[in-house]
C-alpha positions as a Markdown table, in Angstrom:
| # | Residue | x | y | z |
|---|---|---|---|---|
| 1 | Unk | 42.8 | 18.9 | 67.6 |
| 2 | Unk | 43.6 | 21.8 | 65.3 |
| 3 | Unk | 44.6 | 24.0 | 68.2 |
| 4 | Unk | 47.0 | 21.4 | 69.5 |
| 5 | Unk | 48.6 | 21.1 | 66.0 |
| 6 | Unk | 49.0 | 24.8 | 65.8 |
| 7 | Unk | 50.5 | 25.0 | 69.3 |
| 8 | Unk | 53.0 | 22.3 | 68.4 |
| 9 | Unk | 53.9 | 24.0 | 65.1 |
| 10 | Unk | 54.3 | 27.4 | 66.9 |
| 11 | Unk | 56.5 | 25.8 | 69.6 |
| 12 | Unk | 58.6 | 24.2 | 66.8 |
| 13 | Unk | 59.0 | 27.5 | 65.0 |
| 14 | Unk | 59.9 | 29.2 | 68.3 |
| 15 | Unk | 62.5 | 26.6 | 69.2 |
| 16 | Unk | 64.2 | 26.9 | 65.8 |
| 17 | Unk | 64.2 | 30.7 | 65.8 |
| 18 | Unk | 65.6 | 30.6 | 69.4 |
| 19 | Unk | 68.4 | 28.3 | 68.3 |
| 20 | Unk | 69.0 | 30.6 | 65.3 |
| 21 | Unk | 69.1 | 33.6 | 67.5 |
| 22 | Unk | 71.7 | 31.9 | 69.7 |
| 23 | Unk | 73.8 | 31.1 | 66.6 |
| 24 | Unk | 73.5 | 27.3 | 67.1 |
| 25 | Unk | 73.2 | 26.9 | 63.3 |
| 26 | Unk | 76.1 | 27.3 | 60.9 |
| 27 | Unk | 76.6 | 28.8 | 57.5 |
| 28 | Unk | 77.7 | 26.8 | 54.5 |
| 29 | Unk | 81.4 | 25.9 | 54.6 |
| 30 | Unk | 83.6 | 23.9 | 52.2 |
| 31 | Unk | 83.4 | 20.9 | 54.6 |
| 32 | Unk | 79.6 | 21.1 | 54.7 |
| 33 | Unk | 79.4 | 21.4 | 50.9 |
| 34 | Unk | 81.6 | 18.3 | 50.4 |
| 35 | Unk | 79.5 | 16.4 | 52.9 |
| 36 | Unk | 76.3 | 17.3 | 51.1 |
| 37 | Unk | 77.8 | 16.5 | 47.6 |
| 38 | Unk | 79.1 | 13.1 | 48.8 |
| 39 | Unk | 75.7 | 12.2 | 50.5 |
| 40 | Unk | 73.8 | 13.4 | 47.4 |
| 41 | Unk | 75.9 | 11.4 | 44.9 |
| 42 | Unk | 75.7 | 8.3 | 47.0 |
| 43 | Unk | 71.9 | 8.5 | 47.6 |
| 44 | Unk | 71.1 | 9.5 | 44.0 |
| 45 | Unk | 73.3 | 6.8 | 42.6 |
| 46 | Unk | 71.6 | 4.2 | 44.8 |
| 47 | Unk | 68.2 | 5.6 | 43.8 |
| 48 | Unk | 69.0 | 5.4 | 40.1 |
| 49 | Unk | 70.2 | 1.8 | 40.5 |
| 50 | Unk | 67.1 | 0.9 | 42.4 |
| 51 | Unk | 64.8 | 2.6 | 39.8 |
| 52 | Unk | 66.6 | 0.8 | 37.0 |
| 53 | Unk | 66.3 | -2.6 | 38.6 |
| 54 | Unk | 62.6 | -2.1 | 39.2 |
| 55 | Unk | 62.1 | -0.6 | 35.7 |
| 56 | Unk | 60.9 | 2.7 | 37.2 |
| 57 | Unk | 63.1 | 5.0 | 35.2 |
| 58 | Unk | 60.3 | 7.6 | 34.8 |
| 59 | Unk | 60.8 | 8.5 | 38.5 |
| 60 | Unk | 64.3 | 9.9 | 38.0 |
| 61 | Unk | 63.3 | 13.5 | 38.9 |
| 62 | Unk | 61.6 | 12.1 | 42.0 |
| 63 | Unk | 64.9 | 10.3 | 43.0 |
| 64 | Unk | 66.9 | 13.5 | 42.3 |
| 65 | Unk | 64.9 | 15.6 | 44.7 |
| 66 | Unk | 64.5 | 12.9 | 47.3 |
| 67 | Unk | 68.3 | 12.4 | 47.2 |
| 68 | Unk | 68.8 | 16.2 | 47.6 |
| 69 | Unk | 66.3 | 16.3 | 50.5 |
| 70 | Unk | 67.9 | 13.3 | 52.3 |
| 71 | Unk | 71.4 | 14.8 | 51.7 |
| 72 | Unk | 70.2 | 18.0 | 53.3 |
| 73 | Unk | 68.9 | 16.1 | 56.4 |
| 74 | Unk | 72.3 | 14.3 | 56.6 |
| 75 | Unk | 74.2 | 17.6 | 56.2 |
| 76 | Unk | 72.0 | 19.3 | 58.8 |
| 77 | Unk | 72.5 | 16.5 | 61.3 |
| 78 | Unk | 76.3 | 16.5 | 60.8 |
| 79 | Unk | 77.1 | 20.2 | 60.2 |
| 80 | Unk | 74.0 | 22.1 | 61.4 |
| 81 | Unk | 73.8 | 24.1 | 58.2 |
| 82 | Unk | 70.7 | 26.4 | 58.5 |
| 83 | Unk | 69.6 | 26.3 | 54.9 |
| 84 | Unk | 69.5 | 22.5 | 55.0 |
| 85 | Unk | 66.9 | 22.8 | 57.8 |
| 86 | Unk | 64.6 | 24.5 | 55.3 |
| 87 | Unk | 65.5 | 22.9 | 52.0 |
| 88 | Unk | 65.6 | 19.3 | 53.2 |
| 89 | Unk | 61.8 | 19.0 | 53.9 |
| 90 | Unk | 61.1 | 21.2 | 50.9 |
| 91 | Unk | 63.0 | 18.9 | 48.5 |
| 92 | Unk | 61.2 | 15.9 | 49.9 |
| 93 | Unk | 57.8 | 17.6 | 49.3 |
| 94 | Unk | 58.9 | 18.4 | 45.7 |
| 95 | Unk | 59.9 | 14.7 | 45.3 |
| 96 | Unk | 56.5 | 13.7 | 46.6 |
| 97 | Unk | 54.8 | 16.1 | 44.2 |
| 98 | Unk | 56.8 | 14.8 | 41.3 |
| 99 | Unk | 56.0 | 11.2 | 42.2 |
| 100 | Unk | 52.3 | 12.1 | 42.2 |
| 101 | Unk | 52.7 | 13.9 | 38.8 |
| 102 | Unk | 54.5 | 10.9 | 37.3 |
| 103 | Unk | 51.7 | 8.6 | 38.6 |
| 104 | Unk | 49.1 | 10.9 | 37.0 |
| 105 | Unk | 47.5 | 12.1 | 40.2 |
| 106 | Unk | 48.8 | 15.7 | 40.0 |
| 107 | Unk | 49.5 | 18.2 | 37.2 |
| 108 | Unk | 52.5 | 20.5 | 37.7 |
| 109 | Unk | 54.0 | 23.2 | 35.5 |
| 110 | Unk | 57.7 | 22.7 | 35.1 |
| 111 | Unk | 58.3 | 26.4 | 34.9 |
| 112 | Unk | 56.3 | 27.0 | 38.2 |
| 113 | Unk | 58.1 | 24.1 | 39.9 |
| 114 | Unk | 61.6 | 25.3 | 39.0 |
| 115 | Unk | 60.8 | 28.9 | 39.9 |
| 116 | Unk | 59.5 | 27.7 | 43.3 |
| 117 | Unk | 62.6 | 25.7 | 43.9 |
| 118 | Unk | 64.9 | 28.6 | 43.0 |
| 119 | Unk | 62.9 | 31.0 | 45.2 |
| 120 | Unk | 62.8 | 28.7 | 48.2 |
| 121 | Unk | 66.5 | 27.8 | 48.0 |
| 122 | Unk | 67.4 | 31.5 | 47.6 |
| 123 | Unk | 65.3 | 32.4 | 50.6 |
| 124 | Unk | 66.9 | 29.6 | 52.6 |
| 125 | Unk | 70.4 | 30.9 | 51.9 |
| 126 | Unk | 69.3 | 34.5 | 52.7 |
| 127 | Unk | 67.9 | 33.4 | 56.0 |
| 128 | Unk | 71.0 | 31.4 | 56.7 |
| 129 | Unk | 73.1 | 34.5 | 56.1 |
| 130 | Unk | 70.9 | 36.5 | 58.3 |
| 131 | Unk | 70.4 | 34.1 | 61.3 |
| 132 | Unk | 73.2 | 31.5 | 61.3 |
| 133 | Unk | 76.7 | 32.2 | 62.4 |
| 134 | Unk | 79.9 | 30.4 | 63.1 |
| 135 | Unk | 81.7 | 27.7 | 61.4 |
| 136 | Unk | 80.4 | 24.1 | 60.9 |
| 137 | Unk | 83.9 | 22.8 | 61.1 |
| 138 | Unk | 83.9 | 22.9 | 65.0 |
| 139 | Unk | 81.3 | 20.2 | 65.3 |
């Protein structure tokens, strides 16, 4: 079972890197940034309204990172921005970790969390600069 999971993971990594090598991903453009901002604001606003209606205001940080992750998925699907391929799942994992922390299941250091977020986002943009090419506006 573990070998199958590793093989699937390796195949996924290979396919992503092959697409990156062929420049099928794009770098951040003003259009892609506007798409992400609009999606984030809509999703975060809806999340905050839902949290307020359910009296779950303590989950605001979770909603923030979940909205960022979902906006990255939307932006990746629409504009093929490479960094969103990395940061989307990462932000959703951070949202899950924050939800578990808020629930009392997990203990997180705010300093370590934010440092990790900045490092991963920075690496994502560096990888985008290295592997992605072209303009997202043609799609």
